[in-house]
C-alpha positions in Angstrom: 203.3 -32.4 46.1 203.1 -35.3 43.8 200.2 -37.1 42.7 198.2 -39.2 44.9 199.4 -43.0 44.2 197.8 -45.7 45.3 201.0 -47.9 47.6 200.1 -51.0 48.9 201.4 -52.9 51.9 202.2 -56.3 53.2 204.5 -56.3 56.7 206.6 -59.0 57.0 205.0 -62.2 59.3 206.8 -63.5 62.0 211.3 -62.7 62.3 211.5 -60.0 59.4 214.8 -60.3 57.7 217.5 -57.4 57.9 216.9 -56.1 54.3 215.6 -53.4 52.0 211.6 -53.4 51.3 210.6 -55.0 48.6 208.7 -52.4 45.8 206.4 -54.3 43.2 205.9 -52.2 40.0 203.0 -53.7 37.8 203.3 -53.6 34.1 200.6 -52.1 31.7 196.7 -52.4 31.6 196.7 -53.3 35.7 197.5 -52.2 38.7 198.8 -52.7 42.2 196.4 -55.3 42.8 197.9 -57.9 40.5 200.8 -58.6 43.4 198.3 -58.5 46.1 197.3 -62.0 46.1 200.2 -63.7 45.3 203.9 -62.4 45.6 203.4 -59.9 48.3 201.7 -62.5 51.0 204.5 -64.9 49.7 207.2 -62.4 50.3 205.8 -61.0 53.8 205.9 -64.7 54.9 209.5 -65.0 54.2 210.3 -62.3 56.4 210.0 -59.0 53.9 208.5 -56.1 54.3 206.5 -55.5 51.0 205.0 -52.6 49.1 203.5 -52.2 45.9 202.5 -48.6 43.9 199.8 -48.2 41.6 200.7 -45.6 38.7 199.1 -42.7 38.0 195.5 -43.4 36.2 195.8 -46.7 37.6 193.6 -49.0 40.1 193.6 -46.5 43.1 195.7 -44.0 42.1 194.4 -40.5 41.2 194.4 -39.6 37.7 192.1 -42.4 35.7 190.1 -40.3 33.8 192.9 -38.6 32.8 195.2 -41.6 31.6 196.2 -40.4 28.5 197.9 -37.6 29.8 200.5 -39.9 31.3 203.8 -40.4 30.3 207.1 -42.5 30.5 208.4 -39.2 32.8 205.2 -39.3 34.9 205.2 -43.2 35.7 209.1 -42.6 36.8 207.9 -40.0 38.8 205.4 -42.0 40.5 207.9 -44.8 41.0 210.0 -42.0 42.4 207.5 -40.9 45.1 207.1 -44.5 46.1 210.5 -44.7 46.6 210.6 -42.0 48.8 207.8 -43.0 51.2 210.4 -45.7 51.9 212.6 -46.1 55.1 215.5 -46.4 52.9 215.7 -47.3 49.1 214.1 -50.5 48.1 214.8 -53.4 46.0 212.3 -53.0 42.8 210.7 -56.3 42.0 209.3 -54.9 38.5 207.0 -56.7 35.3 206.7 -55.4 31.8 206.2 -52.1 31.6 206.9 -51.3 35.0 210.5 -52.6 34.1 211.3 -50.6 31.6 210.4 -47.6 33.9 212.4 -49.3 37.1 215.2 -49.4 34.6 214.8 -45.6 34.0 214.8 -44.8 37.7 217.7 -47.2 38.5 219.9 -45.0 36.6 219.0 -41.8 38.0 218.4 -42.6 41.6 219.8 -45.1 44.8 217.8 -48.6 44.8 219.2 -51.5 46.6 218.2 -53.9 43.5 216.3 -54.7 40.6 214.6 -57.8 39.6 213.1 -57.3 36.0 210.6 -60.4 35.6 209.5 -60.1 31.7 211.0 -56.8 31.3 210.3 -54.6 28.6 213.9 -53.6 27.1 216.0 -50.6 27.6 214.8 -49.8 24.0 211.4 -49.9 24.3 208.3 -52.2 22.8 209.4 -51.7 19.1 211.1 -55.4 18.8 208.3 -56.6 21.0 205.2 -55.2 18.6 207.6 -56.5 15.6 208.0 -59.8 16.8 204.1 -60.1 17.3 203.0 -58.5 14.3 204.9 -61.5 12.9 204.5 -64.2 15.0 200.8 -63.9 16.2 199.4 -61.3 14.5 195.7 -62.2 15.6 197.2 -61.9 19.5 198.8 -58.0 18.4 194.8 -57.5 17.3 194.1 -58.9 20.2 196.2 -56.5 22.4 194.6 -53.1 19.7 191.5 -54.5 20.9 192.1 -55.1 24.6 193.6 -51.5 24.5 190.5 -49.7 22.8 187.5 -51.5 23.5 187.9 -52.8 27.3 184.7 -54.1 28.4 183.9 -57.5 29.6 181.7 -57.7 26.8 184.4 -57.1 24.2 187.0 -59.0 25.3 188.0 -62.7 24.4 188.7 -65.4 26.9 190.2 -67.5 25.1 192.4 -65.0 23.3 193.1 -63.4 26.4 194.7 -66.6 27.9 196.4 -67.1 24.6 198.4 -63.4 25.3 199.3 -63.6 28.5 198.5 -66.8 30.5 199.4 -70.5 30.2 196.8 -73.2 29.5 196.8 -74.5 33.4 194.9 -71.0 34.5 191.6 -71.7 35.7 188.7 -69.7 33.9 187.8 -68.0 36.9 190.5 -66.6 37.4 191.0 -65.8 33.9 187.8 -63.7 33.8 188.5 -62.3 37.3 191.7 -61.0 35.6 189.9 -59.5 32.6 187.3 -57.8 35.5 190.3 -55.8 37.0 191.9 -55.1 34.0 191.9 -51.4 32.3 193.4 -49.9 29.5 196.9 -48.3 29.5 197.5 -44.4 28.8 198.1 -44.3 24.9 200.9 -42.0 25.4 202.9 -44.5 27.9 202.4 -46.7 24.7 203.3 -44.5 22.0 206.5 -43.1 23.8 207.7 -46.7 24.4 207.4 -47.4 20.6 210.2 -45.0 20.1 214.1 -45.4 19.9 215.6 -45.1 23.6 219.3 -44.8 23.1 220.4 -43.8 25.7 219.2 -46.4 27.7 221.8 -49.0 26.1 224.5 -46.9 25.6 225.2 -45.5 29.3 226.9 -47.6 31.5 224.3 -48.7 34.4 224.9 -48.2 37.9 226.4 -51.4 39.5 223.1 -52.8 41.6 222.2 -56.7 41.8 220.0 -57.5 39.0 218.4 -60.2 37.7 216.4 -60.5 34.6 213.9 -63.5 34.3 212.3 -64.1 31.3 209.5 -66.1 30.4 210.2 -68.9 27.2 207.3 -68.9 25.7 206.3 -64.9 25.8 203.8 -63.8 23.2 204.8 -60.5 24.4 208.3 -60.0 24.9 210.3 -61.8 22.1 213.9 -63.3 23.7 216.2 -60.9 22.4 214.1 -58.5 24.5 215.2 -60.5 27.3 218.7 -60.6 26.1 218.7 -56.9 25.0 218.0 -56.2 28.8 220.3 -58.3 30.7 222.9 -57.3 28.6 222.5 -53.7 29.8 222.9 -54.8 33.4 226.1 -56.9 32.6 224.4 -60.3 33.9 223.3 -63.6 32.7 219.5 -63.7 31.9 217.5 -66.6 33.1 214.3 -68.5 31.7 211.5 -69.8 33.4 208.8 -72.3 31.6 205.1 -73.5 31.4 204.0 -69.8 32.4 202.7 -66.6 30.7 203.6 -62.6 30.5 201.4 -62.4 33.3 203.6 -64.6 35.6 202.3 -63.4 39.1 198.8 -63.9 38.3 199.6 -67.6 36.6 199.1 -70.8 37.8 202.6 -71.6 37.8 203.3 -68.4 39.7 204.6 -69.6 42.7 207.8 -70.9 40.3 209.0 -67.4 39.4 208.0 -66.0 43.1 210.6 -69.1 44.2 213.3 -67.9 41.9 213.1 -64.2 43.0 213.3 -65.8 46.4 216.2 -67.5 45.8 218.3 -64.8 43.9 217.5 -62.7 47.1 219.0 -65.0 49.3 222.0 -65.6 47.2 222.4 -62.9 44.2 221.1 -59.6 46.0 222.8 -60.2 49.0 225.4 -62.5 48.3 224.4 -64.7 51.3 223.5 -62.4 53.7 219.7 -62.5 55.3 
């Protein structure tokens, strides 16, 4: 029996679509809660059956006290367990770290599709950290503080906004995010700094895939977005006027609408 992981559920509102369930996969420092007030009700309102998991050690899942024990393989097991609890293989809508885990699983287990939003590239975080160290070393330092000293009194909200959000996000929403955020597994972060060549050398399965990059992302550089798109043999698409934490930023509906469009035209080829 696997670990006890939190799996939020939002059933379709009104007439349900004939489509696989959607499984939302969160990134670092958060949990399933990051999807609960925006993307889940939005897509449930469009008739999709929506689910969101919290990885082990995150939010309502077990293992918070041993967060640093969990590695990439453990998070992949969590995602596989969540998929197994659904009636059929889901479409994974995955962000940042969650995008990397979704890509790992999709190469080994059946999924109906992938929407990779500001995703960590198949080869990991090395290019991302180098990009941050060159372009904005103060943000890299802030990210390290966010990881190791995550008390409310330690968070610089102005720096957090620059790192993750657009200027349009209100201060109350920024403070609410800071209050719920948590450290990430140091083992996961260390493993993401190692090379993962097989994620680029092996041909991926032929499944529908959307790769969406944030034009002015302070964490994921354009080269990582392009590498992810090329790994899945698609062209990347871009959104503007939004930060890395796109599901919680002021313009989150722009991203949600783009994913909804892909679900109708790119994923299903017109089926609904």
